[in-house]
C-alpha positions in Angstrom: 60.5 70.6 48.5 60.6 68.9 45.2 63.8 68.0 43.4 64.7 66.6 40.0 67.6 64.9 38.3 69.3 68.2 37.6 69.2 69.1 41.3 70.8 66.0 42.4 74.1 66.3 44.0 76.4 63.3 43.4 79.1 63.2 46.1 81.3 60.8 44.0 82.7 61.8 40.7 81.6 59.6 37.7 85.1 58.1 37.3 85.1 56.8 40.8 81.7 55.1 40.5 83.3 52.2 38.6 85.6 51.5 41.5 82.7 50.7 44.0 83.0 47.1 45.2 80.7 45.9 48.0 82.4 43.6 50.6 81.2 41.5 53.4 82.2 42.4 57.0 82.1 40.4 60.3 81.5 43.2 62.8 82.4 42.8 66.5 81.9 45.0 69.5 84.0 45.2 72.6 82.3 45.3 75.9 84.4 45.2 79.2 87.3 42.9 78.5 85.5 40.7 75.7 84.8 41.0 72.0 81.3 40.0 70.9 80.3 39.2 67.3 77.2 41.2 66.3 76.8 40.1 62.7 77.7 40.2 59.1 77.2 43.4 57.1 77.6 44.2 53.4 79.2 47.7 52.8 81.9 49.5 50.9 84.2 49.9 53.8 84.7 48.4 57.3 83.9 51.9 58.7 80.5 51.8 56.8 79.8 48.3 58.0 80.6 49.4 61.7 78.2 52.5 61.3 75.5 50.4 60.3 76.1 47.8 63.1 76.0 50.8 65.6 72.6 51.9 64.0 71.2 48.6 64.5 72.6 47.5 67.9 73.8 50.9 69.5 77.1 52.0 70.7 79.9 49.8 72.1 83.1 50.5 73.7 85.1 49.7 70.6 84.5 48.3 67.2 86.3 46.0 64.6 85.4 44.7 61.2 87.0 41.8 59.4 86.4 41.3 55.7 84.7 37.9 54.7 85.3 36.5 51.3 82.3 36.3 49.0 82.8 32.6 48.6 83.0 31.7 52.3 79.9 30.0 53.9 77.6 32.1 55.9 78.6 32.6 59.6 76.9 30.0 61.8 73.8 31.2 63.8 73.3 30.2 67.5 70.1 28.2 67.6 68.2 28.0 70.9 67.8 24.5 72.2 64.7 22.8 71.2 61.9 22.9 73.8 60.7 19.5 74.9 57.1 18.8 75.5 56.0 17.0 78.6 54.1 13.9 77.7 
């Protein structure tokens, strides 16, 4: 099947396109009684960020996304301890 520009379906009206603002979201999943951070996602909405996190990590019991300001430092990453070589 081929398509051209005239066949394209635009789900968003042209006047709404100017309102698009990407945001940073810190997404967490609940498993059991605890919440676990799964990462930082850039999306238009919290729901879109959660959808992407579920695509990457799979389903969880519950989800939440908190907006992160653009000027905030990146979230810290857990670094595994350095392996020591036996001498």
